[in-house]
C-alpha positions in Angstrom: -23.8 -25.6 41.9 -21.9 -28.6 43.3 -22.0 -31.9 41.5 -21.6 -34.8 43.9 -20.4 -37.9 42.1 -19.8 -40.7 44.6 -20.1 -43.9 42.5 -18.4 -43.4 39.1 -15.0 -44.9 39.9 -14.0 -48.5 39.3 -10.5 -48.0 40.9 -9.4 -50.6 43.4 -6.0 -49.5 44.9 -3.6 -52.3 44.8 -2.9 -52.2 48.5 -6.6 -52.7 49.2 -7.2 -55.5 46.6 -6.7 -58.2 49.2 -9.7 -57.1 51.1 -12.0 -58.3 48.3 -12.3 -62.1 48.1 -13.6 -62.2 44.5 -11.5 -63.5 41.7 -10.6 -60.9 39.1 -13.3 -61.9 36.6 -15.9 -61.9 39.4 -14.7 -58.5 40.5 -15.0 -57.1 37.0 -18.6 -58.3 36.9 -19.4 -56.7 40.3 -17.8 -53.4 39.3 -19.9 -53.4 36.1 -23.1 -54.0 38.1 -22.4 -51.6 41.0 -20.6 -48.6 39.3 -22.5 -45.6 38.2 -20.4 -45.7 35.0 -19.5 -42.5 33.2 -21.6 -40.3 35.5 -18.6 -38.0 35.9 -18.7 -37.4 32.1 -22.5 -37.2 31.8 -22.8 -34.6 34.6 -19.5 -32.9 34.1 -20.8 -29.4 33.3 -18.1 -26.7 32.8 -18.2 -23.9 35.4 -19.5 -26.1 38.2 -17.7 -27.7 41.2 -17.3 -31.5 41.2 -16.8 -33.6 44.3 -16.0 -37.1 43.1 -14.8 -40.2 45.1 -11.7 -41.5 43.3 -12.2 -45.2 44.3 -14.9 -47.7 43.9 -17.9 -47.8 46.2 -17.2 -51.5 46.8 -14.4 -50.3 49.1 -16.0 -47.3 50.7 -19.5 -45.9 50.1 -19.5 -42.2 51.1 -23.3 -42.1 50.9 -23.6 -44.5 53.9 -23.4 -43.7 57.6 -20.1 -45.0 59.0 -21.9 -46.7 61.9 -23.7 -49.8 60.6 -26.2 -49.5 63.4 -27.4 -46.2 61.8 -27.2 -47.5 58.2 -30.2 -49.5 56.9 -28.2 -50.8 53.9 -25.8 -52.6 56.3 -28.6 -55.2 56.6 -27.8 -56.4 53.1 -24.0 -56.1 53.5 -23.8 -52.6 52.0 -23.0 -50.2 54.7 -20.0 -47.9 54.4 -17.7 -50.9 53.8 -19.5 -53.5 51.7 -19.4 -57.1 52.7 -21.8 -58.6 50.1 -22.1 -58.6 46.4 -25.2 -57.5 44.5 -26.6 -61.1 44.7 -25.7 -61.5 48.3 -22.5 -63.5 48.0 -19.4 -62.8 50.1 -17.5 -59.8 48.8 -14.9 -59.0 51.5 -12.9 -60.6 54.2 -13.5 -59.5 57.7 -11.8 -56.2 58.4 -9.9 -55.4 61.5 -11.1 -52.3 63.3 -7.9 -50.5 62.4 -8.4 -51.4 58.7 -11.9 -50.0 58.7 -10.7 -46.8 60.5 -7.9 -46.4 57.9 -10.6 -46.4 55.1 -12.5 -43.7 57.0 -9.4 -41.6 57.5 -8.1 -42.1 54.0 -11.3 -41.7 52.0 -14.6 -41.2 53.8 -13.6 -38.2 56.0 -11.7 -36.3 53.4 -14.5 -36.7 50.9 -17.1 -35.3 53.3 -14.7 -32.5 54.5 -14.3 -31.4 50.8 -18.0 -31.5 50.2 -18.7 -29.5 53.4 -16.0 -27.0 52.4 -17.6 -26.5 48.9 -21.0 -26.0 50.4 -19.6 -23.5 52.9 -17.9 -21.6 50.1 -21.2 -21.3 48.2 -23.0 -20.2 51.3 -20.4 -17.5 52.1 -20.1 -16.3 48.5 -23.7 -16.5 47.3 -25.9 -17.0 50.4 -27.2 -20.3 49.2 -25.8 -23.7 48.1 -27.1 -26.2 45.6 -26.0 -29.9 45.5 -26.8 -32.2 42.6 -26.4 -35.8 43.7 -25.4 -37.6 40.5 -26.1 -41.3 39.9 -27.2 -43.9 37.4 -29.1 -47.1 37.8 -29.5 -50.5 36.0 -32.5 -51.0 33.8 -33.3 -54.2 35.7 -33.4 -54.2 39.5 -30.4 -55.9 41.2 -31.3 -58.6 43.8 -30.5 -56.5 46.8 -32.7 -53.6 45.8 -36.0 -53.0 47.7 -37.8 -51.6 44.6 -38.1 -54.5 42.2 -40.9 -52.9 40.0 -40.4 -52.9 36.3 -40.3 -51.2 33.9 -38.1 -48.6 35.5 -38.3 -44.9 34.5 -35.7 -43.3 32.3 -34.8 -40.9 35.0 -35.3 -40.9 38.8 -35.4 -37.7 40.9 -34.7 -38.1 44.6 -36.0 -35.3 46.9 -35.8 -34.4 50.5 -38.8 -32.7 52.2 -36.5 -30.2 54.0 -33.8 -29.6 51.4 -35.5 -29.9 48.0 -37.8 -27.0 47.2 -40.9 -27.9 45.3 -40.0 -25.5 42.6 -36.7 -27.3 42.0 -38.3 -30.7 41.9 -41.0 -29.5 39.5 -38.5 -27.7 37.3 -36.4 -30.9 37.0 -39.3 -33.2 36.4 -40.8 -30.9 33.8 -37.6 -30.6 31.8 -37.1 -34.3 31.8 -40.7 -34.8 30.6 -40.2 -32.2 27.9 -37.2 -34.2 26.7 -39.6 -37.1 26.1 -38.5 -39.3 29.0 -40.4 -40.9 31.9 -39.4 -39.8 35.4 -39.9 -41.3 38.8 -40.0 -39.2 41.9 -38.3 -41.0 44.8 -38.6 -44.2 42.6 -36.7 -46.5 42.4 -34.5 -44.5 44.8 -35.3 -41.8 47.3 -33.7 -38.8 49.0 -30.9 -36.4 48.2 -27.5 -36.1 49.9 -26.8 -33.2 52.3 -23.7 -33.0 54.5 -24.6 -33.8 58.1 -23.3 -30.4 59.3 -26.3 -28.9 57.4 -28.8 -31.7 57.3 -32.2 -30.5 58.5 -30.5 -27.4 60.0 -29.9 -25.1 57.0 -32.6 -24.5 54.5 -30.2 -22.4 52.4 -28.6 -25.7 51.4 -30.7 -27.3 48.7 -30.2 -30.7 47.2 -31.7 -33.0 44.5 -30.7 -36.4 43.3 -30.7 -37.2 39.6 -30.4 -40.8 38.5 -30.1 -41.9 34.8 -31.3 -45.3 33.6 -28.1 -46.9 32.2 -29.9 -48.3 29.2 -30.0 -44.8 27.8 -26.3 -44.5 27.4 -24.4 -47.8 27.8 -24.4 -51.5 27.0 -25.1 -52.9 30.4 -23.9 -56.4 29.4 -20.3 -55.2 28.8 -20.1 -51.8 30.6 -19.2 -49.8 27.5 -20.7 -46.7 26.1 -23.5 -47.1 23.6 -24.7 -45.0 20.7 -27.0 -43.0 22.9 -24.2 -41.7 25.1 -23.6 -38.3 23.5 -27.4 -37.7 23.1 -27.9 -38.5 26.8 -25.0 -36.3 27.8 -26.5 -33.4 25.9 -29.8 -34.0 27.6 -28.2 -34.0 31.0 -26.1 -30.9 30.3 -29.3 -29.1 29.2 -31.0 -30.2 32.4 -28.1 -29.0 34.6 -28.0 -25.6 32.8 -31.7 -25.2 33.3 -31.3 -26.0 37.0 -28.3 -23.7 37.4 -30.3 -20.8 35.7 -33.2 -21.4 38.1 -30.8 -21.4 41.0 -29.1 -18.2 39.9 -32.5 -16.6 39.5 -33.4 -17.6 43.0 -30.2 -15.9 44.3 -31.5 -12.6 42.9 -34.8 -12.8 44.8 
């Protein structure tokens, strides 16, 4: 099982800070809003492979297409290299082509190469590969988000019609429900990440996205862990163990 964690970091390398036009306090606010805080800790299950982006998504979002013409989120300034804040203000100065390519070479491509390598290893060793795309989301919709409906569920499951078996989606939703939480299927976010080398080509690569409502584990006003953190972590670990057991059972069939 491969844990894909693309949005947990708040790191802004010093040599890239000048790309962002926000003042330091404004940047801290934007990072608090846009970071899937602590997801590396919540989902960090021993015995699994983790592929985590080490820098903030504000600089490079590895879950976007590098070509803005192919990326719908580029229309709100959130393609691979963000240009707008959560409320639509200017985030970044205009990048030269060489600067954008440097970000691709330094972060985007190595991240996807690593993810592909881990998927290939699982396919070669086990005959199947499972990706858990790990995220969190704010309890109140941010201005740029398409889904503005409230209240939001406690958990969101993102599925793909080709790469998410119905049995996996049902197992995940049932476990969340049995924990006493509400769950949205492809709401407020949809889909599950699969490397392009395998996307819609290899059914042995399965993927599901799991998103956690931040109100369950943190104080969204200051970005710090709240009293429910350890309880939520235990729930998530239990869910991942259940999914892993189901995956291992499927390998025997």
